[in-house]
N, C-alpha and C positions, 0 to 999 in steps of 0.2 A: 376628198372623195365625195361624191354626191350623196344626198340623204337617202335616196332609194337604195344605194349600195349598203348603207348602214342598216336599213330595215331588213334587207335581204340577209345580211350577216347575222343579225339578231335572230332571224327565223332559223337560219342554219344552225346557229348555236343551240337554240332551244329544241331543235329536232333531236338532239342527243341526250335530252333529259330523260330521267327515269319514267317508266310507264305509270299509269294512274294508280296502280296498287302499291307503289313505293311509299314507305312511311314518311309522313310529312315531318319536316325538321322541327318546327315548333309553332305554336300559336303566338300571337302577340301577347306580351306580358304587360302591355300598357293599358290602363283603364280607359274605358270609352269616354269620349268627351262630347258634350252637347254642342251642336253647331250653333254658332252665333246667328241671331235672327237676321242680321244685315248681310249675311254671306250667302244667301240663297242663289242658286244658279238658275238660269232660265230653262224652261222646258225644252225649247227648240235650240238648235245650234245657232250661235251668234253669227251675224253677218258683218263683215268688216272688210276693209280694203287691204289687199296684200301688202306686205312690208315693202316689196320692191316698187310699189306705186305710191307710197306715202311720202309726204313732203319731208318728214323727219329722217327717213332712212333711204330715200330713193338714190341719193348720190353715193352713200356708203355701200349700198348693195351693188350698184353699178360698178363701183371701184373694186370691191373685193370678191363679190360673189355673183357676177353677171350670169354664170352658167347654172345658178341654183335659184333662179327667181320665180320658178313656176309655182312653188309651194312654200308656205310659211315654214313648214317643218324643215324643208331643205334649206331654206334661207337661214333659219336660226342655227341649224346644225353647222352650216358653213361659217357663219360669223363666229360661233363659239369654238370652232376647231382650233384656231390659233390665238394665243393669248395676246400677241402683239396686235393682231387685227382687232380684237375685241377692245383693247385699250385705245386704239386709234379712232374708234367710233365717236361721233359727236355726242355730247351729253343728251341732246334731245332724242337721238336714235337709241341710245342705251335705255332711256326711260321708256320709250315706246316698246323696245325689245322686251323689257321686263314685264310690261303690261300685257304684251301679246303672249308671252309664255304663261302668264297667270291665266289668261283667257283660255288658251289651248289645254290647260290642265283642269278646266272645269268639266263637270260631268257632261253637259250638252255637247260641247265641242269635241270632247274625247269620244263619246259614243257615236257621234255622227260618222266617224270613219271606221266603226267596228262592224263586223258581221253580227247577225242576230244571235248566233250561237255563243259568241263571246259575251254579249250583253247578258244573256241568260245565265251563263256561268258566273259572271261577276255578281249578279243578283243573288246567287246562292251562297255568297260569302257572308255568313251571319254577322261577323264583327263589323261589317261596313253598312249594314242595312239602315242603321240609325243615322248614317251620314248622307244618305241619298238626298239629293236636292241641295246639298251644301257644297261649299268649296273644299271641304275636307274629304269628299267622297273618293276622288281619284287618288290623293295621297294615301288614303286608307287602303285602297286596292294595292297600291305599290307596297305598302307596309305588309300586306298579307299575300303577296304574289306567290309565295311558296305553296299556297293552297290551290293555285290555278293548275289545271291538269293539261289543258290543250296548249300545244306549243305555239300556235299562231297567236292565241290570246296572251300568252306570256310574253311573246315578242312585242306586242302592242304596249304592254305594261312597261317593259324595259325601255321602250322608246320614250314614253312620257317620263319615266323615272330619271332619264338623263337631264330633263328640264327641271324636275322637282329638286334633285339633289344639288343642282347648280345654285339654288337660292334657298337659304334656310327658312325663309318665310313661307315657302311652298311645302315644306316637309310636314307630314301629318303629325299634329300634336306637339311639334317642336317648340313653337313660340310659347305655348302654355307652360311647358315644362322647363324651358331654359331662359325665359325672358330676364329673370332676376340675375342669373349668372352672366348673361350677355352684358347687362348693365354693370355688374360688379367688376368684371374683368375687361370692360371696354372692348368687347369683341364685335361690336356692330351697333346698329340703331334698331330699335324695336318699333318706332313710330313712323317710319318712312313708308310711303305708299305712292300710288299714282298721282295723288294730288299734292305731293310735297313741293315746297318752294324750289325755285330753280337753283338757288345756292346750295341745296342739299341733294341735287340730282346726282352728284358724283358718288353718293353712297349707294346708288343703284347700279353703279358701273361694275367693273371687274372685281372690285373688292368684295362684292357680295357673292361672287361665283364660288361658293364653298369656303371662303376664307373665314367666315364666322365659325363654321363647324370646326375648321382646323384649329382656330384659336382656342376653342373650348377643349379640343382633344389634348392640347398641350397642358391643360390644367385639369385633366380628368380626375385626379385624386382629390381635388378641392371642390368639385362640383356637388350640387345637391343630388340626392339619390335619383330623383325622377329625371333630372337632366342627364346624369351619368348613364342611366339606362337608355335614354333617347340616343345619346352619342353611340353607345355600343350597338344599338339596333340599326342605326343608320350605317355604321361601318359594316355590319353583317349584311345589310341589303346591298351595299356597294361591292361586296366581296366577289360577286359573280362576274362583274364586268368592270374593268378598270376605267372605262369611260364614265362610270357613275361617280367616281371620286375625282372631282374636277381639279383640285390642287395637285393630286398625284398625276392625273392625266396631263396637265400642263407641264409638270416638272419632268415627266418621263416620256413625252410623246416622241421626241427625237431618239431617245435611248431605245424605245421600243422598236423603232424603225431600224436602228443600227444593230441591236443585239437580238431581237426576236422578230425578224421580218416575216417569217413563215408561220408564226403563231397566230391562230385566229382568236379573236376576242370571245369571251364567254366562258363560263364554268371555271373561272379563276385561272385560266391558262396563262394569260399575260402576267398576272401577278406572280405566278409560280416561276415563270421564265425570268422576270426581272429580279426576283429574290435569288435565283441561282447565279445571276450575273452581278450580284451586289458588289463583289470585290474585283470585278473586271476593270482593267485600266480604262476601258473605253466608256464606262458609265460616268455620267456627270455627277458632280457632288450634290446638286439639287435633287436629282432623282434618287441617289443613294439615301439622302436624308429623308425623303418622302417615304421610301420603302421602309426605312427603319422606324419612322413614326407609326406606320400602320402595323408593323410587327410588334412594337411596344404596346399598342392598343390591344392587340390580340392576346397579350398575357392575361388580361382580365376577362376576356370572353372568347372562348375557343371558336365560337361560331363565326367570328370575323374572318377565319380562314375557310373559304368556301370549299376548296378541294378536300381539306381534312374533314370538314363536317360531312360532306357528301360521302366520302369513303368510309367514315367510321360511325355514321348514324346508327346503323344496325348493331354494331358492336357496343356502342355506348348504351343503347337501349337494352341489349341482352345482358350486359354486365352491370346494369343499374348504376351507371356512372352519373346519371342526371335524372332528377325527379320531374316527370312530365307534369306540366301545368303549374309548377311551383315557381312563382316569379322571384322568390328569394333563394332559389337553388344556386349553389356556388358553381359558376360556369368558368372558373379560372382555368387557364390552359394547363398549369402544372398539376392541378388536382385531377383533371380529366386524363392527362397523360399517365399519371401514376395509376389511376384506376384501370386504364387500358393495359398498361404494362403488367399490372397485377394478374391479368387474365392468364398470362403465360408464366407466372411465378407460383411457387407452392404456397398453399394456404391450408390452415388446419380447421377442420370442422368442429362443431360444438362438442362432438364426442371425443375429440383429440386426435382423430385420424387425418392423414394427409389427403387433401382433396385432389382428385386427378386433374392434371394441368390441361387447360383448354388452349385454343389457338385463335388468334385474330385472323380476320380475312386478309389475304395478301395485299389488297389495295390499301386497307387501313394500316397495315404494318409498314408499307412503303411510305405512306404519308407521315406516319409517326417517326420513322427514321429521319425523314427530311427535317421535321421539326426539331428533333434532338440535335442534328448537325447544326442547324441555324442557331440554337441556343448556345452551343459550345463555341460557335464562331464569334458571336457578338455579345459581349457582356452587357451592353446597353439594353438588351431584350429581357433582362432579368431584373424586375423592379426591386426585389429584396436586396440584390447585390448592389444596385445603385444606392439604395437608401442606407444600407448599413456599412458599406465598404468604401464610400466616397473618399473619406480621409486617407484610408490606407492606399487607395488607388492613386490619389494625388501625391502621396508621399513616396511610394515605392514603385509605382507602375505608370507614371505619367508619360514616359517615353514609349510605352507600348500600347497606347490606346488604339492605334490604327491597325495593329496586327490581328490576324485571324486567330482567335483563341489565346492571344498573347497575354492579355490582362488576366484571364482566368489562371493561366499557369504561373504568371507572376505572383498572384495572390497565393497560389498553392506553394510556391517557393518560399514566400515570406512566412507563411504559416508553418512550414517545415523548418525554417531557420531557427537556430539556437540563439535567439535574440532575447533581450530583456523584455519583461512583461510590458513596459511602457511602449516599446516599439512594435509589439505584437498586435495584429488586428483584433478588434473587440470580438467577444464571443458571438454577438449577433451576426457579425460578418462571417465568422467561421461557419456558423450554422447556415447562413445563406449559401455559402459555397457548397456545403454538404447537401443542401436541398437541391441545388442545381445539378450536382453530380448524380443525385438519386433520380431526379426527374428525367435526365437525359440517359440514365442507365449506361454511362460511358464504358464501364468495364465489359458489358455484354457484347459490344461491338466497338472496339477501341479505334477502329478505322474512321469513325465519325469525328474523332478529335484531330483537328488539323495540325496542331503542334506536334503531337506524338507521331502522326503519320509522316510528317516531314522529317522530324529528328531521327526516327527509327527506320528510315527508308531502306538502309542497308540490311538491317535484320529482317525486315518484312519481305525483302526480295531474295533472301537466302535461307536462313534457318527457320523462319516462320512463314515461308511462302506456301501457298496452296491450302492453308487452313480455312475452315468455315468462318464466316464473319460474325457468327452469332454464338451464344452460350459462353462467351468469354474465352474462346479457344486461343485467339491471337494474343490477348492480354496475358494469359497464363504462359504462353510460349515466351513472350518477352520477359516475364518475371523469372521464368526458369533459367533464362540465359543472362540475367542481370549481372552476373559475375564473369561472364564470358569476355575475354579481352577484345573480341571483335566488336562488342557493343560499344558504341560511342558514348562519351561522357554525358553529352546532352540528352541522349535517349535514356540512359540510366537515370539521370536526374529527374526527368519528367515522369518516368514510370514510377519511381519511388515517391514522387510528390503525390501522384494519384493514389498510390497504395496507402498513403497516410490516412485517408478517409476510409478506404476499403478495410483497413485493419481495425477500424473503430466501429464499423457497421457491417455485420455479417450479411445483411441483405444485399449489399453492393457487390458481393462476390457471387457471381451467378452459380458456379459449380458448388461452392460451399453452401449457399442458401438452399439449393435444390437437395443436396445430400443431407443437410442437418436441420431442416425446418422442424421436423417432428421431435428430434432430440433436443433442439434448442427450446422448444415449447415445453417439453417434458421435464427437462432438468434445470432450465435457466429462465423459465417464465417469459419466453419470447412471445409477444402478442400473436394471436392467431392470424391476423391480417397485417403482418408487420410491414409489408411493402407499401400498403396504403397509408400507414402511419407517417404523418409529416412532422412528428416531434423529433427532438434530439435523439441520436442513436445512443444505445447503452454499450459502451466499450467493454463492459464486463462480461458480455455474453460469450465472446471468444475465449476469454480466460476460464469462464465456467465450463465451456465445452472441453477445453484442454484438460481441466482438472478431472473430468469424467472419462478420460481416455482409458483404454485398457492397458494396464501396466504389466510388466513381466512378473510372474509369480502371484498376481492378484486374480484369484478365481471367484471371489465373492463380490456381491454388490452389482448394481446395474451400471453398464458402461455404454459407450457410444456404439452405434452400428459400425461395422468395418468400413463401409464407404464413407461415412461421416468422419470417422477417425482419420482416414487417409487425407481427406480434404482439410481437416483441422491441422494436422501435422504439416501439410504443405504451406498453409498460410502462416503458421507460427514460425516455420523455418524462414519464410520470406521476410517476416518482421525483423529478423536479425540484421537485415541490410542497413538499418538506420535506427538511431535512438528515437527519432521523431515518429517512427511507426509503432512504438510501444507506448500507448496512451497512459498506462499506469505510471510510467516514468516521466514522459515528456511534459505532461501538464503540471506536475509538481516540482520539476527540476529546471524550469526555464531560467530562474535566477542563477542557479549553480552552473548551468551550461554557459550562460553569458559571462560568468565570473571566471570560470576555469578552462573553458574549452573553445576550440576553433569551430567555425561553421563546418558542418559535416561534408558539404559538397565543395569545399574550397579548392580541391585539386582535381575535380572530376571532369572538368570541361576540357575536352581534347580538341583535335583539329576541327571538329564541327562547330565549335564556338557558339553555343546557344543559338541554334538555328531558328528558334522561335522569335528571335529578335528582329527578324525581317519585318518590313512593313507590309501593309495589306496587298501590295502589288508584287511582293516577292523579289524585288530587285534593288533594295536599298537597306543597308544595315543601320540599326540604331544603336548607339553605345549602350552597353549593358553594365550595370553595377556588379562588380565581382566581389565576393566576400574576401576579406583580408585575413591573413594569419594572425592569431593572437597568442595562444599559449602553447602550441606545439602538439596538441592532441585533440581528438574530436570524438563526439558521440558517446556511446555507452562505455567504451574503453576509457575515455577520459574521466567519466563519472566514477568508474570503478577504481581508477588510479587515485582519485581524490576522495575516496569513500569517507574517510574520517573528517574531511573538511566540509561535508555536505550538511544541509539542513536536515533535521530529523525525519521529516516526511519524505524528502527525496532519498535520504539514505535507506530508509525502510523499503521504498519502492525498488531501488537499485539492488538491494539484497534479495528481494523476492524474485526479480527477474534473473539475477545471477544464479540463484539456486536452481531455477528451472534449466538454465544452460548447463549446469553441472550434471543434471540428469540426461540432458540431450544436448551434446556439444554443438550441434548444428544450429542451435538457437543463438549461438554467439557469432557475430558478424565476421570476426577474424578467422575463426575456425571454418565457418561456412565458405569463406572465400579462398582460404589458403590450403585447406586440408582435404579437398575432394580426392585428389590423386592418392594421398596417403591413406585415406579411409578405404579406398578400393584395393590398394596394394596390401596393406597390413591387417585391416580390420573387416574384410569382406565377410568373414564367417560369423561375425557378431550380429545377431538380429535385434538384440536389446540395446536401445540407444544408450542406456546408462553404462554399458560395458565398453562403449566406443572410446570414451575419454581415457579410461584406464589402459586400453589398447594403445592409444596414441601416446600416452605418457611412457609406456614401456618401450615404444619404438622411437622415442624422441631424438635419440642420438644415433639412430640408424643412418648410415651414409646416404641412403636413398631418400631420406626425409628432407624435404625442401627447407631452406632457411626460414622462409615465411611461416610455414606450418609449425616449425619448431618454436618460433617466437610466439605464435598464437597459443600453442599448448602451454607454454611456460607462463604466458599472461593469465590463462585460466587458472593455473596453479597458484599464481600470486594473488589473484582475486579471491580464491577460496580461503587463503590464509588470513584474510582481513576480518572475517567474522565467522563465528561458529555456525551461524544460521545458514550460511551459503552451502555448506556441504551437508546434504541431507543424511547420507549414510553415516557419516562421522557423528553428526549430531544425535541421531537415533541410537547409535551404538554406545556412545561415550557420555551422553548427557547425565546419567546417574553418577558416574565417576567424576565428571567435571563438577557437578553440583556438590559432591562430597569433598573434593580436594581443591578445586580451582574456582571458587565463586568469584573472586576478584578478577581473575584472568579472563573469565567469560565475557566481561564487559570491555575487555581490551581488544582481543583478536583471537582468531583460531590458532595462529602461530604461538601465542602466549599460552593457550590451553595445551597445545602439543608439548611445549617445553615443561609445563607444570606436570602433566601426566607422565611424561618420560622421566621427570625427576623423581616421581613416586617409585619407579622401579629401582633406581640407583639408591635413593634415600632409604627405601625399605631394606634393601640388601645391606647397606652400610649400618643401619641401626641393628639389624639382626647380627651382623658380624661383631659389632661392639658389645652387644648384649652377651654373646657367647664368650667373649674375652673375659667377662666379669662374672660368669655364672658357671654352674657345674653341669649343665646339660649340653656341653659341647659335642657330645656323642651323637646328638640328634642331627640328622642331615640338614644342612643350611637351606636346601631348596625343597624340603618337604613341607614347609609351612605354606599356608594359603597366600597366594599372591594378592597384591593390593587392587589390581584391576580385573574387571570381568573379562572372560574370554572374548566376547564380542568386541569390546573396546580395544583389547590387546591386538586383535586382528587389524582393526582400522589404524591403530597407532603404529603398528609395524609398517603398514603401507605408507603412512605419512612420513615416518622416519626414513624410509628408503628414498622417497622422493626428495626429502630434505637433504640427504647426503649426496644427491646428484649435483646440486648447484647451490652455491653459497647465497645467491639471491633468494632462494627459497627458505633460507634460515636467517631471518632478520636479526635475531639476537647475536648469532655468530658474526654476521656481516658487520654489525655495528661495533662489536668488541674488537674485531680484527681489521678495521678499516685502514688504520695507519700501517699495520704489519703487511697487509695485502699490497698497499702502495709501495712499501719498501722492498718486499721480497718477490712479489708475484705480479708486478705491474704489467708484464708482457704476456701473462697467462690469460687465455681466453676463457670466459665463463662457460659453464656447462660441462657435462661428462665428468664431474667431480674433480676437474683439473685444479681449480683454485684451492679447494679443500686439501687435496693431496700435496699441493705446493706448500701450504701452511704446515702440514704435518712434517714435511721434509725439513722445515726450518724450526722445528719445535723448540730447540735449545736456544734460539735467538728471539723467540717471540716475546712480546710484552706479557706481563703477568696476567692481565685480564684476558687477552686472547688465548694464552696458553691454557688457562683454566677452562675456557669454553671448548677448546679443541679436545682437551682431556675428557670432559663430560660427554662429548659425542663418541669418543672412543670407548668409554665405559659402556655406552648403550649398544654399540655394534658388537662389542665383545660378548655382551649378554645375549643379544639377539642378532645372530649372523645375517638373517634375512633383511635386516635394516641397513646393511652395508651395500650400497649401490655398486662400488668398485669391485667388491668380491663377487657379486652376482654377475657382473659383466665380464671381467677378465677370466673368471674361473667357471663360466657356465658350461663349457664343454667338459672340463674335468669333473665337475659335479655330476654331469650326466653319465660319464664313463665310470667313475670310481665310487660315487656316493649315491647310486640309485637306491640301495636299501635304506639309507638314512632318509632320503627324500620321501620314500614310500612310508616309512615309519612316522615321519613328521606329518605327512598328509593324513595318515590314519589317526594320529593324535589330534589333528585339527589345532584349535587354539586352547585346548585344555592344558593348563599349566600345573596340574596337581603333581605330575611326575617330576618335572624340573622347572625351575624358574626362568624360562626363556629357552630359546632353541639355539644352542651354540655348538651343536655337534658337527655342523658343516666344516668348520675350520679344523676340528679334530680329525675328521675323515680325510680332508685334503692334505693336512700335514702328514698324516700317516702314509698316504699314497705317495707323497712327494719324497719321503725319506726311505721308503721301502726299496729293497734292492731290485726287485723284479719290475716295479712300476716307475721308479725314480728316473731312469734314463729317458723314458718317453713322456715324462710329465711336461706340460705346456710351460715354456720358459716365462711367459708373461704372468701366468698364475703363480709360478714358483717365486718370481721376484716380489710379487705383492704379499705372498704368504711369509716370506722371509721378513718383510717389514712388519707384518703383524706379529710374528713370533718374537722379533727383536723388541718391539714395544711391550709385548706381554711379559717378557722377562724382566722388565724394569719395575713392574708393579703387579703384585698378586691380585689386585682388584680387577685387572684386565684378563685374568685367567680364571674363569668360573670353575673349570674342572679342578684346578689346584685348590681353590677355596673349598670346594665340596669334599675333595679327597683328604685334605690336610687340616681341616678346621680344628680338630682336637689337638693335633701336633703343634699347630701354630699357637693355640691357647696355652699349651704346656711349655713349649720351649722358646717361642718367639713372641712373647706377649709385648715386650717393649717395642720391638721393631714393627709389629702389627699396629700397635696403638699410634705410633708416629706416622705410619703410612696412612691409616684411616683418617687422621687429622690433616693430612696434606691435601691441598686443592688440586695437585697434579701429581704425576708419577714421581717415585722416590728412588729410582735407580736400583731396584731389586734388593732391598735389605731383608725382606722376609724370606725370599728364596735363598739368599746367601746364608741366612741362619739355618734353614732346613738342610742345606748342604753339609754343614758342620755335623749335623746329627746323622746325615746319610752315611758318613764314613765311619761312624761308630761301629766297632766290632765286638768289644769286650763287655761294656756295661749295657745290659739290656734295658735298663731304666732310661737310658739316653738314646735309645734307638727309635727310629720312626716306625709308625704303624705300617703294616704290610701294604695297605691301600695307598697311603701317602708315599711310601718308599717307591712303589711302582710309578707313581706320577712324577716324582722328583727324578727317578732314574731316566724316564723318557725325556724330561727337559734337559738333563745333563747329557744325554746322548745327542740331542740336537745342538747343544752348546759345543760339544766336542767336535761336531761336524762343521760348525761355523762359529768362530770365536766371538763374533760380534753379538751373538745371542747371550753372552755372559757380560752384562753391562759393567759389573764390578771389575772383572779381569780386563775388559777392553779399556775401561777408564784408567785403571792402575798401570797398565803396561803399554800405554800409547807410545811413549818414547822408545821403549825397548823393542816394540814391533818394528818401528821405523829404523831402529839402529841394527837389530839383529836379523830381522826377517822381511826386509823390503821386497825381496824377490818372491815371497809367498803371498803377498797381499792380493795379487790379481787372481790367484787360483782359489782363494777361500770362498766357500759357498758354491763352487762350481758343481753342476749336477753330476758330473762324472767323477768328482773327487771329494766326496763328503767323508774325508778321513782325518779331519782335525789337523790340517796342514800347519796352520799358524800355531795352534796349541802344541803340536809336536815340536815345532821349531823352537818355541820358547822353552819347552821342557828340556830339550837337549842343549840349548844354549846355557841354561842354568847348570846342567851337568858339566858342561865344558868350562864352568866357572867364569863365564862372562859377566860383565857388570850388570847388576839389577838393583833397582831401588828396593827398599825393605818391603814396601806395600806390594809391589809387583811380585817380589820373590815369594811372599806369603800366598798370593793368589795362585801362582804357578804350582807351588807345593800342594795347595789344596786341590788343584785340578789333577795332579798326579795321584793323590790319595783317592780321589773320586774314581779314577780308572782302576786303581788297585782294589777298591772295594767291590766293584761289579764290572765284570768283563764286558757287559753290554754297553757300558759307558764309553769304552774305548773302541771306536768304529774299526780302526785298522786291525787291532788284535782280535776283535770279535769276528771280523771277516776272515782272518787267516786261520782261526781255530774253531770256526763254527761247527765243522763236522766232528772234530774231536770232542768238543763240549757235548754235542748231542750223543755221541757214541759212548764216551767214557764217563762223563760227569752229568749225564742227563737226569739221573735219579736224584741229584743233589739240588736242593732248593736254591735258586739264585739269591744273591744278596749277602751282605756282611763278609765278602771275600771268600765264600765257601767254594764256589766253582773255580775261582782263581787258585785257591789252595790245592784243590784237586788236580788242576793242571800242573802246578809246580811240583807236586809229589810225583806225578808221572814223569816230569822232566828230570827229576833227580834219580829216577830209576835207571839201572844200567841199560835196559833195553828200550830207553825212551825213543830212540830213533825209529824203532819199529812200531811204536804206538802213536807217535805224533808225526805230523807232516813236517816237511822241511820249513815251510813258511811259518808254521805255528811255532816250531822250536826257535827259529830266528827271532820272531817277535817276542816270545816269552823271555828269551835270554836278554834281549834288548831292554825289555821292561824291568826285569829283575836287576840288571845293572843300574838302571835309572833309580829304582826304588832304594837300592843299597846306598847309592851316592847321596840321595836326598836324606836318607836316614842318618848318615854320618854328619851331614850339614845341620841337621835339626838340633843335635845334642840330646842328652838324657837328663830328664828333670824328675823322673819318678821310677819306681820299680816297674810300673806298668810299661814305661818306655823301654826299660831293659828287656822285658819279655818280648815286646814288639820287635825290638831290634834283633834279638836272637832268633825269633821266629822267621824273620825275613832275610837273615844272613845266608850267604852262600855256604858258609862253614858251620851251619847250624848244628849238624850232626857231630862234627869234631868238637865243637864247644861243649855240647851236651855230654859227650864221652869224657872229655877232660874234666869237666865239673864233677861227673859221677866218680871218676877215678880218684880225684882229690878228696872228695868226701869219704870215699871208701877207705882210703889210706888213713885218714884221721880216725875213723871208727875202729879200724884194726889195731892201730897203735894204742888206742885207749884200752882196748881189751887185753892186749899183751903186756904192756908196760906198767900197768897199774896207775897209782896216784903219782902225781908229779910233786905235790906239796906235802909238807909234814903234817901229821895228825895233831890235833890240839884238843885237850880235854874240854868237856862241855862247860865246866865251871869257868874256864878261861874265856870261853866265848861269850858268856853272859855276865861276865864280870864288869 
């Protein structure tokens, strides 16, 4: 284009500049330089021959610029337009061209073409008055062209500026400031001029067209301060028009025509357009590199970006982001960006109150957003990133250098990886990444991040569509859906990588910072202007805020505002997504993560396959290193599983975080991902997070609970068992008791403490029982003494025991002791729902001694405390509600106070009574009945499993069964019922009151015998002694025994009548059957069939007679022997009584007579009792009468003979 067109374009550009009252950008910060005495310019315009007519350039001008030969301005502009043309000029022409440009930039030549008004305005520039008459005058005007108000005058300055910036020797004060650096770094010659020798004229050629300045730019960090300031000032002056930056102009001239053809030069528009197309496939590599060099230079001085400076000058001044007139003021782009962003961030005043948020102008905000996007696009624009992360980039991210934002996210991924400390980027690199994220405020508008925008395009077009681009709304939406199956693995990975830093710096989360700035300053000493602070973030701030949240039941102390608490809970719940997001753990556990755990994102990449691995043009994939599997677990769950193998600091941190998750289960990644539906379905009514985990535990085996949620809940239970510090409620409630009884176990695990505390219950009871066996105070109730544990601890212990009884893996001690037995007997049984534990119970007779002992200890506990029995609570829940509501109400009223009784075992008593009662038995739940029969069968084998028997019969046991009780108490497991068997022998006692049971014990034994009569397997001695006889004589009765409709002692009756029929019995079985017959003879209630047949008669005829010792039975027998028995007794009752009396008579004959007492018993039970008594009376009467009538039978003898 012709030079006149250039001038016209410049005039049009400057016609759009601000009015004269606009604030000037800045005065020159360079000191005034005295003009050399030999550089004076002439007063008048110089006279010289036009270039097109000179011998040196005539031929070149005619060849390349024949249409622009009218004016030297046009000619020079034409020759400089094309780099190839300029290179092709003869050395003589290039030398003359340089001399002519120097001449045209002298004051006289320059002012000869100016209107008088421009000359006057230039004279008003104070900083250049001292340079008038020197060769520095015009460069000085260019240096201060921002002070020029008239657009036409500014256009003239821009015209000459194109010549000045084309040669560093023409730049104002440049040679004085940079000559040493030019020599040091060989960026040009400082002694070449018009009179240089011909062999050096090549240095005046195209190499001098800005190449020296470019050479110095590349070494900007090494330059002297004055020279560095000069380079920045030149770049700033060039920022308005890309023509002024000759290297960039030559590199991008074709790109400008191709990519920005309609963009007019001036006001930085071409620069902006080229920056926007930096990653366009059509941009040449030379232009892209030139654009990048200028962007890198901008990092140290924001004024190099003309459009940003123009748009934000007023906001910068208003926000005091730059000190006017201070040459040492920090003009770095990152500091100014942080300062401007802070305008719209919360700040705290000196009084501690929140300052109302202001707003930037729309133009400034728009330019700021563009800058943020550019910094996220290209890691090379961040000097700190290059300086501190170069090794990490070369090691981990070399294949991603060309991708938009790919290197940054590669570094984020490496920082998030659970690698060894040696492979981790240095702290300076991590801090550089943090500062870049803070400068760009990436969370506030996540759409400026090219990697996330591409990886999350599906979510952005669906679930997060239509949201505002500011205030972090889009980012929060993505985080809220990070567990959504529709979110791709790559999107999830990159979102969590970014959250790594957001979780460590509360200022990076826009909503959190806005809501909690005041609270963070008040409670956690967050700086008042935290956003402007460029130091490392304090990751403890978020933890501090979380610790000041309002907890359920806490009405004292200062807490967070509701809005702040909501935001804090949102962030801490999001942190559960990855161990890397928890700074308290990640920083101290890197070595343990590398040793024990897989990388956490190893399996997250789905079909999108790391979309950020695309190159800068978006059409070619670069291979991506994928983490490999190592140990089979990952993240926090892995650390928790290996808690005892961790280093002390790591272990302490994991315990702290795990304890928080126990209070709020959604802080656990597995729970947060797997239990969303379960929480909504089962636990929606709970508002207190600490209650949610208990709710999930109680519904763990619900059919509608997902397998993944069940596993997550169980994992949290297992984690809590590893250390007493993890369960806050248990620790607070049981710490005094644990310190008293379990000091050693406290250093092992919580599971060990639970075993120790539960052992205190059984040990205390055992010691009390043994003491009473050897003391005289056996009348004192066993359970009236003070229990060993506090009520608060007892409540927590019951909860722990119930959870433990649900799954063997929650009982490490039992699992270890029964490992081989489980493999032998229960290998096909699935864990959970107490199935494995019940399987071991079913095989108790075959278990190893170690396993058998541990199983028995658990049974002792659930016998003492029914609420600790998971299976009972599950299978009998409905029956408890229907039949035991009063008991439940009383237990609830009692709470955990154990002064009345040592544990809560009334539930089994209530259910057993309802199961065997005539009016409720038929409708009793069969599953509950089946489990109760098992409990009752086990209880009959050892009186230690029957708390009610212990309490009712302690004095009787001490008196009559001391030896049996002693051997039982010393046994590590059940003893097959010797104590109860002993009490039965005293139960049948009728004559000797000293050998009879106490009334309380009698009632308890009678109830047990009644149940035994209904189901023979509840009598372990009889069942063991008569096993062969049952199979031989009563095989047809086995199926019906224990049937809910036939609790009438089927097998016992069969054995008794088989004995009457004189079938073969072993001596031991015979004795046990006879004992069972005597038990029924002693108390009618022990015989279910007889009691059912004669219940009405007993009530009507013998109701006033106290039950026991055969009294009611004797009453019925007397009525039976009465002549009108048929009118007093029912047919069924007469039939059963006659059948029983025949049985008793037969047994009496078989037993034999060993004493007078046996004779009396036999006579009393004989059918011919009255006849026998009459005959005996007649016999004795006859002897008496004969004696009276017949006198002496022997001869009388004198006394002397007797004593002789």
